[in-house]
N, C-alpha and C positions, 0 to 999 in steps of 0.2 A: 447516424449517431444522434442520440437524443439530446435535447437541450434542457438542463435543469431550470427551475425546480421540477422534480418529478416524484411520483409516489412509488414506493417499493415496500410491499408487505406491510401496509398500514402506517408507514412513516413517509414524511415528505422531506426530501433532501434538496438543499440548495446547490449541491454539486455531487459528483461521483466520488465516493470514498471506497477505496480498495483495501480490504483486509489482506495484509501480506503474510503469507505462510513461508517462514524462513528456515524450516528444518525438514529433514528427509522424512521423518516419521511423526505423525500427529496421532495422539491417543484417540481411541474409538469414540469416547464420550464427547470429545471436542469436535471431531469430525461430524458426529451425528447432530450436535447442536448447530453447526454451520449449515447442515443440510435442512434441518427442521426450520431454522430461522435464518435464511441466507442473507448475506450482505448484498448491496447493489453490485459489488465487484470484488473479485479475488485476484491478487497478484501471486503468481507462482514463480519460483526461481528455477531455471534450467539446471543450475548447479546442484540443486537438491532433489530434483524431480526426474531427471533423465533415467528412463527405465533400463538400467544396466545392472546386472547382478540380481540374485534371487530376492534379496531384501528390498531393493529399490523397485523391482517390478511389482511386488506386493503393495508397496507404498503408493506407486503410481496408480494402480487400480483403485485404491481407496480415494485418492484425490480426483480421479476421473469421474467418480460418482458425483462429487461436488461440482466439477466443471459442467457436467451434463445438466445438473439442477439449475445452475446459474444461467447457462445459455438458454435452456428451455423456458426459463422464466423471464427472459428479456434482459438479463443482466450482462455484465462484461467480465471476460476472463483475459487477464493480461499475462503474457509470458515474458518474464525478464531473463536476461542472460545470466544473471548472478555475478556480473563482472566486479561489482564492489565487494561482495563477500569473498570472491576469489582473490581479489587484490589484498584484502586484509589478512588472508591466510597464506599468502605467498603462492597461490595456485594460479593456473591459467585455464581459460576456457578455449576449447578447440572450435574455431569458427565453422569449419566444414561439418563437424558433428552437430553443432547447433543448427545449422541450416538444414541438414538431413532430418533432424528431429522435428523441426517446424513443419517441413513438408509432409512427414509421416502422420502428424497429428494436428494438422492445420484446422480441421473442422471443429476442434475444441476451443480455439482461441479467437478472441475479438481483435486483438492487436498483439504484436510481438515487438520487443525492444531491441534496438541495435546493440551489438556487442561493443560497447564503448570501452575505451582504454583510459584509465584514470590518469589525469594530468598530461594527456596526449591527444588533443583535439584533432590533429592531423591524421593520426592513425585511426581514430574513431571514425573520421570521414571515409577513410579507405575501407574500413570494415563495412560501413553502411553501403558503400557502392558495391562491394562484393556481394552483400546480401541481395541487393536489388538486381545486380547482374545475374545472380543465380535464379531470378524469377520469383522471389519470395512474395512480392506484391500481387502476383497472380493467385496466391493462396490466401494471404492475410496481410493487412497493412503493417508496415514497419514504422516504428516510432524512433526518430532520431533523439539523441540526448545531448543537451548542452550543460556544461558544468560551470557553476558560478565563478570558479577560479579562472576561467578562460576569458579571452577578449570577447566583447559583445559582437564583434564582427563575425564570429563563428555562428552566433545565434541568428543574425540577419540573413546569413546564407541558407538558413533552414526555412525561410519565410514561405516557401512554396508547399511546406508540409502542413496538414491540417492540425495535427496533434503532436506537440513537442514536449519531450520530457526535460525536466530541469533537475540535475543531480548535484552532488557535492554540497548540499545544503546543511546537513547535520554537522555540527562543529565548526561551521564556517563563521569567521569573524565578520561582523557587520552584515550578516545575511539579509536583514531587513532592508538595509541601505542598497545592497546589490539587487535584491528582488525589486526594489523600487526603481532601480535603473532599468531592469527588464521591462517593468510595467510602463515606464516613461517612453519606451520606444513606440508604444501604441500599435504593436503588431496585432492583426486581427486573427491570431491563432489561438487554439486551445492549448493550455499548458497543464502538464501533469507534474506535481511536486513529489519527487521520490523521497521517501523516509520522513514525511512530515505529518504529524498529528497534533501539533501545537495549535490550539484553537485561535489564538491571537494572530499567529502567522497566516493561517488560512483565511481568517476574517479580513485581514489587512490586504492580502494579495489577490483574493478572489480567483482562485484557480478553477479550471474546469474539473480537475480531479487531483487526488493525492493518495498516497498509500502509507502504511506504517506497520511496524511490528511491535509498537509500544504495548499493545494489549498482551502480547506474549512476554516481553521483557519485564514489564512491571510485575506480572504474576510470578515469574521465576525468582524475583527479588523480594517477594513477600509484600508487594505493594498493590493497592487497589485504587482505582480512579473514581473521582466524583466531580460534580460541578464545582466543588470547593477546592479542588486540587487533588493531590495524591496522598495516600495515607498508608503507613505500614501497619500490618495486622499481625506481625510477629508478637509473641507473648510479651516480651520485655518492652518492645517499642510501643505496643498497644497501650500499655499502662501509662507510658510517658507522654504519648502524643494525642491520644483520643480522649476528648472530654466526654462526660456522660451523655451530653446532648448529641454529640457527633456520633458516638457509638450507637445510640438509639436510632439516629437517622440512617446509618449504614445498615443496621439490623433490619430496619423496615424495607430498605431498598433491596437487600439480599433476599428477603421473603418474596418480594415482587418478582424476582428472577428465579424463584424456586429453590433458594438456598437459605442458609443460616449464617450468622456471623461466625459460629464455630466451624462451619465448613470452610469459610474463607481463611480462618486461622490455620486449620489443619491440612488443607488440600490445595496443591498447586492447580489441579484440574478445576476445582471450584473457583479459584481466583481467575483462571483464564476465562471460564464461562461468564463470570461476573463482569470482568473487564471488557470482554467482547460485547456484551449486551449494553453496558454503560457507554462504551465508545460510540456505538450506533446511535444511542439516544442523544449523546452530546453533539455528535456531528449533525444530526437532524435539526438541532436547535440553534445552529450557527446563524447569525445574522450579519451579513457583510457590511463593512463600515463605509464603503464607497462604491460607486459604480465605475468600473474600469473603462478605459477608452475602447477596449475590445468588446464593447457592450453588445454588438450585433451577434456575436457568437456565444455570449454567456447568458 
């Protein structure tokens, strides 16, 4: 495993940032953008990518091209179980099917994530043991997941793992306080923050890696991201929120990404491409606020 900072396609990153693909089907233009200008890492969700059914098989083939490009270029492909998405929709993930899928396609993945159970750290531990007993580590490393709502004792039990995921961050009250508690343990492990793209949180905690679907969610809601915050580019909101100077700045940035402000107003695909490129630029510009105790691994 590489140690940041590292160079990736002309950018220098202080940590690994994974672009999270959270849907079953990704438009051709977006997938081609990711292949042409790949991120250092991509997180895929088993819930959305498992090749079952004609439509899903077609989608999996498209995503496999991106996986191959990332791996061939020295980047990382993380396979998540999709437990949180399933939890939100009232669905369940079959662990045996997940294990079989990992074994069938293990050459595509850099790391796979345990099938954690939201609000049930004991069952999460049981699932982790089942995956390990099934021999998954002989194929690809398994990442355990600690949820911020759980007792820190569950995290310390994971200390023998190199790379640990931290979930349950989004919407968590006092998340910075709780992340500070994690940091204060001084564990020499690498931590991955699930669902985090807030630059302040990343700069404060200094993780080894994180992932986010913000670039997709913002775009669907008519929002674009910049170093000054997020802005709506819907027609009515644009007139109310964008000053002439800000509109000129966004127009200039859009042109640098091969787009126009009108593209961003009219097209969700254009907003996704813009937000993707902007996110990578913002992440590469992060400067950490402190040196963590786990300095030897970071």
